[in-house]
C-alpha positions in Angstrom: -21.0 231.4 96.9 -18.9 233.4 94.5 -18.7 232.2 90.9 -16.0 233.4 88.5 -15.7 233.1 84.8 -12.2 232.8 83.4 -11.0 232.5 79.8 -7.3 231.8 79.6 -4.6 229.3 78.7 -3.6 226.1 80.6 -0.2 226.7 82.1 0.9 223.0 82.4 -0.5 219.7 81.6 -3.3 218.6 83.9 -2.7 216.0 86.7 -5.2 213.6 88.2 -5.3 213.0 92.0 -7.3 210.3 93.8 -8.5 210.7 97.4 -8.7 207.8 99.9 -12.5 207.7 99.3 -12.0 207.2 95.6 -13.0 210.7 94.4 -10.8 212.1 91.8 -9.7 215.7 91.0 -8.2 217.0 87.8 -5.7 219.8 88.8 -4.4 222.4 86.4 -3.7 226.1 86.2 -5.0 228.8 83.9 -3.3 232.1 83.1 -5.0 235.2 81.9 -3.1 238.3 80.7 -3.9 242.0 80.3 -1.8 244.3 78.1 -1.9 248.0 78.5 0.2 251.1 77.7 1.1 253.2 80.7 1.2 257.0 80.8 4.9 256.9 79.6 3.9 254.9 76.5 5.5 251.7 77.8 3.7 248.4 77.0 3.0 246.4 80.2 1.5 243.0 80.7 -0.1 241.6 83.8 -0.5 237.8 84.1 -2.9 236.4 86.7 -2.8 232.7 87.5 -5.7 230.5 88.8 -5.1 227.1 90.4 -8.0 225.0 89.3 -9.6 221.7 90.5 -12.3 219.8 88.7 -13.7 217.1 91.0 -15.1 213.8 89.7 -17.2 211.5 91.8 -16.0 208.0 92.5 -16.3 205.9 89.3 -16.5 209.0 87.1 -14.3 209.6 84.1 -11.2 211.8 84.2 -10.7 211.6 80.4 -11.0 215.4 80.3 -7.5 215.6 81.8 -5.9 214.4 78.5 -7.2 217.5 76.7 -6.0 220.0 79.3 -2.5 220.4 77.9 -0.2 223.4 78.3 -1.3 226.1 75.9 -4.9 224.9 75.5 -7.4 227.8 75.7 -10.3 227.1 78.1 -13.3 228.8 79.6 -14.0 227.9 83.2 -16.8 228.7 85.7 -16.3 227.9 89.3 -16.2 229.0 92.9 -13.2 231.1 93.7 -11.3 231.5 97.0 -8.1 233.5 97.7 -5.4 232.5 100.2 -2.6 234.6 101.4 0.8 233.1 102.3 4.5 234.1 102.8 6.6 233.7 99.7 10.3 233.9 99.3 12.0 236.2 101.8 8.7 236.5 103.7 7.1 238.6 101.0 3.3 238.3 101.1 1.8 236.4 98.2 -1.7 235.3 97.2 -3.2 232.3 95.5 -6.5 232.3 93.6 -8.1 228.8 93.7 -11.1 227.8 91.6 -13.3 224.8 92.2 -14.4 224.3 88.6 -18.1 223.5 88.0 -18.1 224.0 84.2 -15.3 223.8 81.7 -15.3 224.4 77.9 -12.3 223.7 75.6 -12.0 226.7 73.3 -8.9 225.7 71.3 -6.5 222.8 71.5 -2.8 223.2 72.0 -2.2 222.4 68.3 -4.6 225.2 67.2 -2.7 227.9 69.3 
């Protein structure tokens, strides 16, 4: 198992999904960014997106979803997997998916 720690900002408000068995998943995405100056003195920014799912057993609360709003800063720990796929015009793309085991709210949308 590979665990990943990510600190970043929620990209859009979380959504709750319910499976046929009654389990629930809170789905959201998190963006991290890295800024650097290249050899020509140009400021660059690289943004990496993580598709996140926090599973909740049948009967468990999904109240956490109401706090995962766009712009909220979070720290997540979870198992990561990467998937390749063909994007527009057949260009190869990749998706980083995280099955979240721990989540901490660092700042709310209002504080950002």
